[in-house]
N, C-alpha and C positions, 0 to 999 in steps of 0.2 A: 289133136291129140296126141298123148303124152308119150313117145319112141322108149319101150324100155329099156333098158339099159340091162349090159355086162358089169357083173359083178365089178371087174378090171374097171373096163368104160365110169363105174360109178365110184372105184370110189379114187382114179386119175381126177375128170372131174370135183369130184369134191374138194378134196387135196390141189387141184387149180385153182377149189375155192376160201379157201382159209388158204391159200397165202396172199395172192389179189388181193382180202382184204387186212392183209397186215401192211402188204405196200400200203395199202394205199393209205391205211391206217397211222402207220408212222409217218413221209408223203406229212397227210393231212397237222402229226401233231406237233413238224417243225412248223404250219405255215401260221400255226393259230401261237403257236409259243413266243411271233416275232410281234401277232399280234398283239398275244393280252399283253409286252411290253409296254406298250403306247403310252399309258397313261402316264407311265414313271420319263419313260426316254423324254414327253414332251414339258417337261422340265428342268432337264437338262442342259446348262449353256454349251456353247460350241465347243469349248475345247475340251467338256465329261464329254460329248454325246461322242466327237469324234472319237475319244481314247476308245468309247461304249468302244464301236462300229470293228476295233479286230480285234478282240472275242470270240466272236463266229470263225476263225478260225485256227486250229481245224478242224469243230467238228460237223458243224454246220459243212463245208465244202467236203467233207465226208460222207455223212451224210446225206446230202442231198444227190448223189445216185441214186438212191434210191427212190425219185418222181420219175423219172423215166423207166424203168423199173415195172413201178407205177401204173403204165398205159399201158406199156409191153405189154403185161400179166392181164388186167381189164379186156386189149384186144383179145389178144388170148381167150380167156374166158369170154365173150365173145363169139365167138367160134367154135372153140367148145359143144357151147351153151346151146348152140339156133336150130337142135335140130329136137330139142325136151320145148318144156312145154316154160322153161323162164322167159321176164319179162329181157327178151334178148335189145330192146329198146330204151333199159334202163344200164343198160350194160353201158349202151350207143351216150346217152347219156353223161355216162362216169367218165365215159373215157375223154367225150370232148368236151366235160371243166378242168380235169391231168391234162391234155392237150394246151385248151388254155393258162390253164394251171403252168406251165412251165413256159410259155409263150410272154406271155407277165417281165417273167423271170428276168428272162433274155434280152430281152427288150425296153424296160422299166426299174426294172430292180441291176440285172448286172451291169451294163453301163453307172453308177452310182458304185456300186458297190469296189469297181474297177475303180474310180477316181479317189474313194476315201481309204484303197487299202495302197495306193500305189507309193506314199512315202513309206511304205511299214513291209516287215524283212519277212512274209510270211512263211509257215512251213510247205514244203518241201507240195506238198502236190498240191493246196492251195498257193504258189508264187504259178505252180504254170497253169492249173484251170486260171486266173485272176491276168495272167500277162497273154496267153495264147488269141488271138483277133482281135478286127477294130471292136473296139465301144459299138455296141450298135444304134446309138443317141446321140444326144450332145450334153453333154459333160461338162462346166469350164474346167480353161488351164492354170494352173500358176495357186494364185490364192482365194481361201474364201474368204468376202465380205457378207458380212450380219443379214443382209437381204439373200445371196449367191445360198449361204451356206442356209436356210429359212426351208429355201424351195430347192435343195437336193433330198433334204428331214423329207421333207414332205410326202417331197415323188417317190423317196427310198420308204417309208412310213405306208403307205396307202401302201403302193406295190401288195401291199405285205398285208394288208385284212382282203382282200380282192385276191391274194391268192391265196389265204384262208377260209371266203366264204366261195369260192371254185373248189379247194380242199374239203368243204364240209359237200356241199351240193354233192362232190364222187361220192364220196364216203351213203352218201341217206342213198344214192339209187343206184348203190352193187350194192350195197347191204336188203333193200327191201326187192333187185331182183336176185343175191340167190339166197332170201329169208322166201317165196312165193315161188324159187321153180322145185 
């Protein structure tokens, strides 16, 4: 049975639903943007591909803050919604998808980003981000031969396809939970 919400509780829940959907939609838009580039980027030769990789800083670095915010907001919405008839399990599915999406970034995408940008003078925020900490996976040192480059490219591109799918799952689960709630 649905608990009656006071006007202020209902307004707070509604504001949280809207802001969470916005955060998840923004996180999804960046992941999907990378996935949509795939066909064109696969046609690039190594030099052009590596040059293109530098365009993502600072925009995607600054925009990347939305990912952890979307996870935190989804989890907060879960706790706010538990006492209503909202399909809370869908919020947990959305949170899990966002969490795995974020983990894929740190353990698959970021080590490749770090390698791509090691000779690139990043903007201050991007430089701090990409220089901080150790790479969380194996990345080749020195120059790349064609086979190593294709392996790194395929790893980066595949990680973004996975992230796009996870973000879509998160957005759909969140949307259904909010609409049905």
